[in-house]
mmCIF file as Biopython writes it, N, C-alpha, C and O atoms, coordinates in Angstrom:
data_model
#
loop_
_atom_site.group_PDB
_atom_site.id
_atom_site.type_symbol
_atom_site.label_atom_id
_atom_site.label_alt_id
_atom_site.label_comp_id
_atom_site.label_asym_id
_atom_site.label_entity_id
_atom_site.label_seq_id
_atom_site.pdbx_PDB_ins_code
_atom_site.Cartn_x
_atom_site.Cartn_y
_atom_site.Cartn_z
_atom_site.occupancy
_atom_site.B_iso_or_equiv
_atom_site.auth_seq_id
_atom_site.auth_asym_id
_atom_site.pdbx_PDB_model_num
ATOM 1   N N  . MET A ? 1  ? 0.780   -1.204 0.024   1.0 0.0 1  A 1 
ATOM 2   C CA . MET A ? 1  ? 0.063   -0.029 0.031   1.0 0.0 1  A 1 
ATOM 3   C C  . MET A ? 1  ? 0.847   1.242  -0.009  1.0 0.0 1  A 1 
ATOM 4   O O  . MET A ? 1  ? 0.364   2.289  -0.439  1.0 0.0 1  A 1 
ATOM 5   N N  . ALA A ? 2  ? 2.112   1.126  0.464   1.0 0.0 2  A 1 
ATOM 6   C CA . ALA A ? 2  ? 2.968   2.332  0.533   1.0 0.0 2  A 1 
ATOM 7   C C  . ALA A ? 2  ? 3.300   2.934  -0.910  1.0 0.0 2  A 1 
ATOM 8   O O  . ALA A ? 2  ? 3.419   4.141  -1.116  1.0 0.0 2  A 1 
ATOM 9   N N  . ASP A ? 3  ? 3.422   2.038  -1.788  1.0 0.0 3  A 1 
ATOM 10  C CA . ASP A ? 3  ? 3.708   2.407  -3.144  1.0 0.0 3  A 1 
ATOM 11  C C  . ASP A ? 3  ? 2.557   3.204  -3.754  1.0 0.0 3  A 1 
ATOM 12  O O  . ASP A ? 3  ? 2.777   4.204  -4.438  1.0 0.0 3  A 1 
ATOM 13  N N  . ILE A ? 4  ? 1.346   2.761  -3.505  1.0 0.0 4  A 1 
ATOM 14  C CA . ILE A ? 4  ? 0.190   3.444  -3.943  1.0 0.0 4  A 1 
ATOM 15  C C  . ILE A ? 4  ? 0.119   4.838  -3.324  1.0 0.0 4  A 1 
ATOM 16  O O  . ILE A ? 4  ? -0.106  5.850  -3.988  1.0 0.0 4  A 1 
ATOM 17  N N  . ALA A ? 5  ? 0.335   4.818  -1.957  1.0 0.0 5  A 1 
ATOM 18  C CA . ALA A ? 5  ? 0.226   6.167  -1.279  1.0 0.0 5  A 1 
ATOM 19  C C  . ALA A ? 5  ? 1.209   7.191  -1.755  1.0 0.0 5  A 1 
ATOM 20  O O  . ALA A ? 5  ? 0.880   8.372  -1.872  1.0 0.0 5  A 1 
ATOM 21  N N  . VAL A ? 6  ? 2.446   6.745  -2.038  1.0 0.0 6  A 1 
ATOM 22  C CA . VAL A ? 6  ? 3.513   7.604  -2.556  1.0 0.0 6  A 1 
ATOM 23  C C  . VAL A ? 6  ? 3.151   8.180  -3.926  1.0 0.0 6  A 1 
ATOM 24  O O  . VAL A ? 6  ? 3.251   9.387  -4.143  1.0 0.0 6  A 1 
ATOM 25  N N  . VAL A ? 7  ? 2.752   7.355  -4.798  1.0 0.0 7  A 1 
ATOM 26  C CA . VAL A ? 7  ? 2.479   7.733  -6.125  1.0 0.0 7  A 1 
ATOM 27  C C  . VAL A ? 7  ? 1.264   8.592  -6.261  1.0 0.0 7  A 1 
ATOM 28  O O  . VAL A ? 7  ? 1.288   9.593  -6.977  1.0 0.0 7  A 1 
ATOM 29  N N  . PHE A ? 8  ? 0.170   8.219  -5.575  1.0 0.0 8  A 1 
ATOM 30  C CA . PHE A ? 8  ? -1.186  8.939  -5.652  1.0 0.0 8  A 1 
ATOM 31  C C  . PHE A ? 8  ? -1.481  9.928  -4.584  1.0 0.0 8  A 1 
ATOM 32  O O  . PHE A ? 8  ? -2.484  10.640 -4.634  1.0 0.0 8  A 1 
ATOM 33  N N  . HIS A ? 9  ? -0.539  9.984  -3.533  1.0 0.0 9  A 1 
ATOM 34  C CA . HIS A ? 9  ? -0.746  10.693 -2.349  1.0 0.0 9  A 1 
ATOM 35  C C  . HIS A ? 9  ? -2.021  10.520 -1.694  1.0 0.0 9  A 1 
ATOM 36  O O  . HIS A ? 9  ? -2.708  11.473 -1.326  1.0 0.0 9  A 1 
ATOM 37  N N  . TRP A ? 10 ? -2.372  9.180  -1.531  1.0 0.0 10 A 1 
ATOM 38  C CA . TRP A ? 10 ? -3.626  8.771  -0.774  1.0 0.0 10 A 1 
ATOM 39  C C  . TRP A ? 10 ? -3.220  8.422  0.618   1.0 0.0 10 A 1 
ATOM 40  O O  . TRP A ? 10 ? -2.159  7.847  0.861   1.0 0.0 10 A 1 
ATOM 41  N N  . ALA A ? 11 ? -4.108  8.789  1.552   1.0 0.0 11 A 1 
ATOM 42  C CA . ALA A ? 11 ? -4.030  8.393  2.953   1.0 0.0 11 A 1 
ATOM 43  C C  . ALA A ? 11 ? -4.522  7.073  3.158   1.0 0.0 11 A 1 
ATOM 44  O O  . ALA A ? 11 ? -5.415  6.643  2.427   1.0 0.0 11 A 1 
ATOM 45  N N  . PRO A ? 12 ? -3.981  6.304  4.180   1.0 0.0 12 A 1 
ATOM 46  C CA . PRO A ? 12 ? -4.396  4.844  4.451   1.0 0.0 12 A 1 
ATOM 47  C C  . PRO A ? 12 ? -5.899  4.712  4.481   1.0 0.0 12 A 1 
ATOM 48  O O  . PRO A ? 12 ? -6.372  3.739  3.895   1.0 0.0 12 A 1 
ATOM 49  N N  . PRO A ? 13 ? -6.738  5.581  5.099   1.0 0.0 13 A 1 
ATOM 50  C CA . PRO A ? 13 ? -8.186  5.328  5.169   1.0 0.0 13 A 1 
ATOM 51  C C  . PRO A ? 13 ? -8.881  5.233  3.718   1.0 0.0 13 A 1 
ATOM 52  O O  . PRO A ? 13 ? -9.924  4.596  3.574   1.0 0.0 13 A 1 
ATOM 53  N N  . VAL A ? 14 ? -8.297  5.848  2.734   1.0 0.0 14 A 1 
ATOM 54  C CA . VAL A ? 14 ? -8.662  5.732  1.374   1.0 0.0 14 A 1 
ATOM 55  C C  . VAL A ? 14 ? -8.641  4.330  0.904   1.0 0.0 14 A 1 
ATOM 56  O O  . VAL A ? 14 ? -9.615  3.770  0.400   1.0 0.0 14 A 1 
ATOM 57  N N  . MET A ? 15 ? -7.387  3.749  1.110   1.0 0.0 15 A 1 
ATOM 58  C CA . MET A ? 15 ? -7.070  2.451  0.660   1.0 0.0 15 A 1 
ATOM 59  C C  . MET A ? 15 ? -7.717  1.244  1.491   1.0 0.0 15 A 1 
ATOM 60  O O  . MET A ? 15 ? -7.914  0.131  1.004   1.0 0.0 15 A 1 
ATOM 61  N N  . ASP A ? 16 ? -8.016  1.600  2.785   1.0 0.0 16 A 1 
ATOM 62  C CA . ASP A ? 16 ? -8.654  0.709  3.678   1.0 0.0 16 A 1 
ATOM 63  C C  . ASP A ? 16 ? -9.932  0.194  3.234   1.0 0.0 16 A 1 
ATOM 64  O O  . ASP A ? 16 ? -10.327 -0.926 3.558   1.0 0.0 16 A 1 
ATOM 65  N N  . ALA A ? 17 ? -10.704 1.130  2.368   1.0 0.0 17 A 1 
ATOM 66  C CA . ALA A ? 17 ? -12.043 0.779  1.952   1.0 0.0 17 A 1 
ATOM 67  C C  . ALA A ? 17 ? -11.928 -0.082 0.584   1.0 0.0 17 A 1 
ATOM 68  O O  . ALA A ? 17 ? -12.942 -0.517 0.038   1.0 0.0 17 A 1 
ATOM 69  N N  . MET A ? 18 ? -10.727 -0.284 0.105   1.0 0.0 18 A 1 
ATOM 70  C CA . MET A ? 18 ? -10.635 -1.051 -1.099  1.0 0.0 18 A 1 
ATOM 71  C C  . MET A ? 18 ? -10.545 -2.504 -0.839  1.0 0.0 18 A 1 
ATOM 72  O O  . MET A ? 18 ? -10.029 -2.878 0.214   1.0 0.0 18 A 1 
ATOM 73  N N  . ASP A ? 19 ? -11.016 -3.399 -1.736  1.0 0.0 19 A 1 
ATOM 74  C CA . ASP A ? 19 ? -10.701 -4.798 -1.545  1.0 0.0 19 A 1 
ATOM 75  C C  . ASP A ? 19 ? -9.354  -5.089 -2.273  1.0 0.0 19 A 1 
ATOM 76  O O  . ASP A ? 19 ? -8.827  -4.259 -3.013  1.0 0.0 19 A 1 
ATOM 77  N N  . ILE A ? 20 ? -8.830  -6.322 -2.016  1.0 0.0 20 A 1 
ATOM 78  C CA . ILE A ? 20 ? -7.487  -6.734 -2.451  1.0 0.0 20 A 1 
ATOM 79  C C  . ILE A ? 20 ? -7.421  -6.613 -4.065  1.0 0.0 20 A 1 
ATOM 80  O O  . ILE A ? 20 ? -6.364  -6.242 -4.576  1.0 0.0 20 A 1 
ATOM 81  N N  . THR A ? 21 ? -8.390  -6.880 -4.761  1.0 0.0 21 A 1 
ATOM 82  C CA . THR A ? 21 ? -8.389  -6.826 -6.287  1.0 0.0 21 A 1 
ATOM 83  C C  . THR A ? 21 ? -8.194  -5.319 -6.636  1.0 0.0 21 A 1 
ATOM 84  O O  . THR A ? 21 ? -7.319  -4.983 -7.435  1.0 0.0 21 A 1 
ATOM 85  N N  . GLU A ? 22 ? -8.997  -4.431 -6.043  1.0 0.0 22 A 1 
ATOM 86  C CA . GLU A ? 22 ? -8.877  -3.103 -6.410  1.0 0.0 22 A 1 
ATOM 87  C C  . GLU A ? 22 ? -7.481  -2.411 -5.954  1.0 0.0 22 A 1 
ATOM 88  O O  . GLU A ? 22 ? -6.986  -1.455 -6.549  1.0 0.0 22 A 1 
ATOM 89  N N  . LEU A ? 23 ? -6.937  -3.012 -4.850  1.0 0.0 23 A 1 
ATOM 90  C CA . LEU A ? 23 ? -5.601  -2.466 -4.455  1.0 0.0 23 A 1 
ATOM 91  C C  . LEU A ? 23 ? -4.510  -3.024 -5.420  1.0 0.0 23 A 1 
ATOM 92  O O  . LEU A ? 23 ? -3.576  -2.305 -5.774  1.0 0.0 23 A 1 
ATOM 93  N N  . MET A ? 24 ? -4.636  -4.281 -5.831  1.0 0.0 24 A 1 
ATOM 94  C CA . MET A ? 24 ? -3.711  -4.709 -6.907  1.0 0.0 24 A 1 
ATOM 95  C C  . MET A ? 24 ? -3.711  -3.947 -8.214  1.0 0.0 24 A 1 
ATOM 96  O O  . MET A ? 24 ? -2.683  -3.722 -8.853  1.0 0.0 24 A 1 
ATOM 97  N N  . GLU A ? 25 ? -5.017  -3.535 -8.601  1.0 0.0 25 A 1 
ATOM 98  C CA . GLU A ? 25 ? -5.183  -2.693 -9.846  1.0 0.0 25 A 1 
ATOM 99  C C  . GLU A ? 25 ? -4.483  -1.417 -9.727  1.0 0.0 25 A 1 
ATOM 100 O O  . GLU A ? 25 ? -3.770  -0.982 -10.632 1.0 0.0 25 A 1 
ATOM 101 N N  . TRP A ? 26 ? -4.696  -0.758 -8.518  1.0 0.0 26 A 1 
ATOM 102 C CA . TRP A ? 26 ? -4.023  0.532  -8.274  1.0 0.0 26 A 1 
ATOM 103 C C  . TRP A ? 26 ? -2.564  0.429  -8.110  1.0 0.0 26 A 1 
ATOM 104 O O  . TRP A ? 26 ? -1.846  1.342  -8.517  1.0 0.0 26 A 1 
ATOM 105 N N  . ARG A ? 27 ? -2.072  -0.624 -7.539  1.0 0.0 27 A 1 
ATOM 106 C CA . ARG A ? 27 ? -0.655  -0.895 -7.474  1.0 0.0 27 A 1 
ATOM 107 C C  . ARG A ? 27 ? -0.027  -0.993 -8.787  1.0 0.0 27 A 1 
ATOM 108 O O  . ARG A ? 27 ? 1.078   -0.484 -8.976  1.0 0.0 27 A 1 
ATOM 109 N N  . GLU A ? 28 ? -0.673  -1.630 -9.730  1.0 0.0 28 A 1 
ATOM 110 C CA . GLU A ? 28 ? -0.121  -1.741 -11.086 1.0 0.0 28 A 1 
ATOM 111 C C  . GLU A ? 28 ? -0.113  -0.371 -11.760 1.0 0.0 28 A 1 
ATOM 112 O O  . GLU A ? 28 ? 0.843   -0.053 -12.469 1.0 0.0 28 A 1 
ATOM 113 N N  . GLN A ? 29 ? -1.181  0.478  -11.556 1.0 0.0 29 A 1 
ATOM 114 C CA . GLN A ? 29 ? -1.155  1.828  -12.124 1.0 0.0 29 A 1 
ATOM 115 C C  . GLN A ? 29 ? -0.128  2.664  -11.475 1.0 0.0 29 A 1 
ATOM 116 O O  . GLN A ? 29 ? 0.409   3.554  -12.135 1.0 0.0 29 A 1 
ATOM 117 N N  . ALA A ? 30 ? 0.206   2.456  -10.206 1.0 0.0 30 A 1 
ATOM 118 C CA . ALA A ? 30 ? 1.221   3.237  -9.543  1.0 0.0 30 A 1 
ATOM 119 C C  . ALA A ? 30 ? 2.590   2.861  -10.144 1.0 0.0 30 A 1 
ATOM 120 O O  . ALA A ? 30 ? 3.442   3.730  -10.327 1.0 0.0 30 A 1 
ATOM 121 N N  . ARG A ? 31 ? 2.809   1.517  -10.461 1.0 0.0 31 A 1 
ATOM 122 C CA . ARG A ? 31 ? 4.004   0.979  -11.022 1.0 0.0 31 A 1 
ATOM 123 C C  . ARG A ? 31 ? 4.239   1.701  -12.411 1.0 0.0 31 A 1 
ATOM 124 O O  . ARG A ? 31 ? 5.300   2.267  -12.678 1.0 0.0 31 A 1 
ATOM 125 N N  . ILE A ? 32 ? 3.240   1.639  -13.208 1.0 0.0 32 A 1 
ATOM 126 C CA . ILE A ? 32 ? 3.233   2.247  -14.575 1.0 0.0 32 A 1 
ATOM 127 C C  . ILE A ? 32 ? 3.539   3.787  -14.461 1.0 0.0 32 A 1 
ATOM 128 O O  . ILE A ? 32 ? 4.414   4.289  -15.166 1.0 0.0 32 A 1 
ATOM 129 N N  . ARG A ? 33 ? 2.853   4.481  -13.622 1.0 0.0 33 A 1 
ATOM 130 C CA . ARG A ? 33 ? 3.104   5.985  -13.455 1.0 0.0 33 A 1 
ATOM 131 C C  . ARG A ? 33 ? 4.504   6.284  -12.959 1.0 0.0 33 A 1 
ATOM 132 O O  . ARG A ? 33 ? 5.095   7.299  -13.325 1.0 0.0 33 A 1 
ATOM 133 N N  . ASN A ? 34 ? 5.038   5.397  -12.121 1.0 0.0 34 A 1 
ATOM 134 C CA . ASN A ? 34 ? 6.395   5.632  -11.546 1.0 0.0 34 A 1 
ATOM 135 C C  . ASN A ? 34 ? 7.469   5.140  -12.599 1.0 0.0 34 A 1 
ATOM 136 O O  . ASN A ? 34 ? 8.671   5.316  -12.398 1.0 0.0 34 A 1 
ATOM 137 N N  . GLY A ? 35 ? 7.009   4.554  -13.658 1.0 0.0 35 A 1 
ATOM 138 C CA . GLY A ? 35 ? 8.091   4.202  -14.658 1.0 0.0 35 A 1 
ATOM 139 C C  . GLY A ? 35 ? 8.911   3.037  -14.346 1.0 0.0 35 A 1 
ATOM 140 O O  . GLY A ? 35 ? 10.006  2.895  -14.890 1.0 0.0 35 A 1 
ATOM 141 N N  . VAL A ? 36 ? 8.431   2.154  -13.467 1.0 0.0 36 A 1 
ATOM 142 C CA . VAL A ? 36 ? 9.179   0.918  -13.069 1.0 0.0 36 A 1 
ATOM 143 C C  . VAL A ? 36 ? 8.939   -0.186 -14.068 1.0 0.0 36 A 1 
ATOM 144 O O  . VAL A ? 36 ? 7.790   -0.457 -14.416 1.0 0.0 36 A 1 
ATOM 145 N N  . GLU A ? 37 ? 10.022  -0.856 -14.557 1.0 0.0 37 A 1 
ATOM 146 C CA . GLU A ? 37 ? 9.885   -1.834 -15.547 1.0 0.0 37 A 1 
ATOM 147 C C  . GLU A ? 37 ? 9.743   -3.192 -15.018 1.0 0.0 37 A 1 
ATOM 148 O O  . GLU A ? 37 ? 9.082   -3.994 -15.677 1.0 0.0 37 A 1 
ATOM 149 N N  . ASP A ? 38 ? 10.321  -3.580 -13.828 1.0 0.0 38 A 1 
ATOM 150 C CA . ASP A ? 38 ? 10.376  -4.851 -13.353 1.0 0.0 38 A 1 
ATOM 151 C C  . ASP A ? 38 ? 9.195   -5.274 -12.348 1.0 0.0 38 A 1 
ATOM 152 O O  . ASP A ? 38 ? 9.206   -6.383 -11.815 1.0 0.0 38 A 1 
ATOM 153 N N  . GLY A ? 39 ? 8.303   -4.455 -12.145 1.0 0.0 39 A 1 
ATOM 154 C CA . GLY A ? 39 ? 7.221   -4.789 -11.296 1.0 0.0 39 A 1 
ATOM 155 C C  . GLY A ? 39 ? 7.425   -4.432 -9.827  1.0 0.0 39 A 1 
ATOM 156 O O  . GLY A ? 39 ? 6.523   -4.641 -9.016  1.0 0.0 39 A 1 
ATOM 157 N N  . TRP A ? 40 ? 8.542   -3.922 -9.484  1.0 0.0 40 A 1 
ATOM 158 C CA . TRP A ? 40 ? 8.700   -3.537 -8.094  1.0 0.0 40 A 1 
ATOM 159 C C  . TRP A ? 40 ? 8.996   -2.016 -7.992  1.0 0.0 40 A 1 
ATOM 160 O O  . TRP A ? 40 ? 9.801   -1.452 -8.733  1.0 0.0 40 A 1 
ATOM 161 N N  . ILE A ? 41 ? 8.309   -1.417 -7.052  1.0 0.0 41 A 1 
ATOM 162 C CA . ILE A ? 41 ? 8.445   -0.025 -6.927  1.0 0.0 41 A 1 
ATOM 163 C C  . ILE A ? 41 ? 9.415   0.223  -5.734  1.0 0.0 41 A 1 
ATOM 164 O O  . ILE A ? 41 ? 9.709   1.372  -5.406  1.0 0.0 41 A 1 
#
């Protein structure tokens, strides 16, 4: 969740409301936005 928070500037309560599937989708978007190639932020 930290990678999502850093990239999108979201507080933990915003992400607490998401299910694991939604979190994984946002994590992928954070990876893309951050320009990371290997899947690790």
